C-alpha positions as CSV (number, residue, x, y, z in Angstrom):
1,M,-30.5,-62.1,1.5
2,K,-31.2,-58.8,-0.2
3,S,-32.3,-57.2,3.1
4,R,-29.1,-58.3,4.8
5,C,-27.0,-56.8,2.1
6,T,-28.9,-53.5,2.1
7,L,-28.6,-53.4,5.9
8,G,-24.9,-53.9,5.7
9,V,-24.4,-51.2,3.1
10,A,-26.6,-48.8,5.2
11,A,-24.5,-49.5,8.3
12,A,-21.3,-48.9,6.4
13,L,-22.5,-45.6,5.0
14,M,-23.6,-44.3,8.5
15,T,-20.3,-45.1,10.1
16,T,-18.0,-43.8,7.3
17,P,-17.8,-40.1,6.7
18,P,-18.3,-39.1,3.1
19,V,-15.1,-38.1,1.4
20,G,-14.8,-34.5,0.3
21,L,-17.1,-33.0,3.0
22,P,-15.4,-30.5,5.3
23,A,-14.6,-31.4,8.8
24,W,-16.8,-29.2,11.1
25,G,-14.8,-27.7,14.0
26,A,-15.9,-25.6,16.9
27,P,-15.9,-21.8,16.5
28,C,-12.5,-20.3,16.4
29,V,-11.6,-18.5,19.6
30,S,-8.5,-16.9,21.1
31,A,-6.2,-19.7,22.2
32,P,-2.4,-20.5,22.4
33,V,-0.6,-21.3,19.2
34,A,-0.1,-24.9,20.6
35,V,-3.9,-25.4,20.5
36,Y,-4.2,-24.3,16.9
37,T,-1.3,-26.4,15.7
38,A,-2.2,-29.6,17.6
39,A,-2.9,-32.7,15.5
40,G,-6.6,-33.0,14.6
41,F,-7.5,-29.4,15.5
42,S,-10.0,-27.5,13.4
43,C,-12.3,-24.5,14.0
44,N,-14.6,-22.4,11.9
45,V,-15.5,-18.8,11.2
46,D,-18.8,-18.1,9.4
47,G,-18.8,-21.6,7.8
48,V,-15.1,-21.6,6.7
49,T,-13.2,-24.4,8.4
50,F,-9.5,-24.0,9.4
51,S,-7.3,-27.0,10.1
52,N,-3.8,-28.4,9.7
53,I,-2.3,-25.1,10.8
54,V,1.4,-24.8,10.8
55,V,3.5,-22.0,12.3
56,N,7.1,-21.6,11.2
57,A,9.3,-18.9,12.9
58,T,12.6,-17.8,11.4
59,V,15.1,-15.9,13.4
60,S,18.6,-14.5,12.6
61,N,21.4,-12.8,14.4
62,G,20.6,-14.5,17.7
63,G,17.0,-13.4,17.7
64,S,14.2,-15.2,19.5
65,V,10.5,-15.6,19.1
66,T,7.8,-16.0,21.7
67,L,4.5,-17.3,20.4
68,G,1.4,-15.9,22.0
69,N,-2.2,-16.5,21.1
70,F,-4.1,-16.8,17.9
71,T,-7.0,-14.3,18.0
72,P,-9.5,-14.8,15.2
73,V,-10.8,-11.7,13.6
74,N,-14.1,-11.6,11.6
75,P,-13.9,-8.4,9.5
76,R,-17.0,-6.6,8.6
77,P,-18.6,-7.8,5.4
78,M,-16.9,-6.2,2.3
79,S,-14.2,-4.6,4.5
80,L,-11.6,-6.7,2.6
81,A,-13.2,-6.1,-0.8
82,C,-11.1,-4.3,-3.4
83,C,-12.2,-1.3,-5.4
């Protein structure tokens, strides 16, 4: 009986992703905004995962917005460091 219980627990752990671990996406590449904002999309740059991306555009005075592509940029190390 103990081996059946252990087998059941092991099977459950293998099929259930651990809570709190990041979702690993494909590398971020240049793609239309619709790709990045699609449900379930994620991508990563140097081990940092991006997901649940939302784009809000605000226009006034009859303006319009045309969304192009997201193009990931990976700056040189320390290029964003201050001081």
